[in-house]
C-alpha positions, 0 to 999 in steps of 0.5 A: 700665510701670505706675505705682508707688504710695506711701501716707503716713499710716496712721491710721484711713483710710490703713491701710484703703486699703493692702490695696486699693492692694496688690491693684491695684499689687502693692507699696506704699511706705509711711510714717507718723510712727509707723514701726510702722504702716508695718512692720505691712504688711511681709508683705502688700505694703508696704515701709516707708521712713523719710520722706515724701521716701523715698516720693516718691523711689520712687513715681510717685504718692503718696497722703496720708491725714493728720490735718489741713492742718498735717500735709499741709504738713509732709509736702509742705514739711518738711525731709524732705518730698516737695517739700523739695529739688525732686527727686522721682520723684513726678509726682502727689500725691493728697491724701485728707486733709479740709482747707480750700480755702486749704491745698489751693490752697497745696499745689497751687501749691507742687507745681506749681512743682516740676513735680508735679501735686496733686489733693485727694480727700477721702473723703466719707461720704454713706452714713449710718452708714458713716464714712470708715474703714469706707468705705475698708475696704470699698472704698465710699468716695466721693471729691470731687475738686478737680483740673485735668481731666488730673490728675483722669483720672490720679487717677481711675485710682487712686481707682477701686481705693479707692471706687465714686463719684468726682466731679470737682467743679472746681479744687483747693479746690472739694472742700475747700469742698464738704466744709466745706459738707456737714460743718460742724465 
C-alpha cells in the first residue's frame, strides 16, 4: 500500500509543492493557519482539514513548509499539533522550513520520543535567479537533508517528486547549519 501524504503550510513554497504531491500521490491532506489556502486546492486533489493533528491522523508522511522555527514548534508541539497527544498515524515528518540547527535537533528528539522520524530538508537555491518558490513550482528544488540514513532513504522517495537534487548532508541539524553558512541573514 502506498503512503498517504499531508502538507502543512501553504505559503509561498508550500503551495508550490502541492501539485507535485498530488501528481505523485493522488490526494494530499492539507492544513494552513489561513484555511482559505488549503480549501483552494479542494478541486485539485487536496483535502483541507482543521489542524496539524488532523493532517497527522490521516497521513503516513507529513511535509512542513513553514515561515520559521516558532511555527514549526507550534505545529509539532502546540495544543493541536502533530505530536500533541502522542497518538499519530504519521511515521515521518519532512520539514522543508529553513530553520536553525538547535531547533531541528530539538524537533527530532521530540518526534523520536513519540516514535516518529523527523527529517530536515530545507530548500536550497543554488541556481542564480531561482528562489525557493520558483524552484518548488518548477520541480527544480535542491534539498539539503539532515537525517538518519534510513529516514533519508524514505524521505528521498518523497523529495524526488519535488526536486532534482537531494543531498544527504549528515545528521539532523547539519542541513540547517549548511543553509545558515551559505545564506547568512
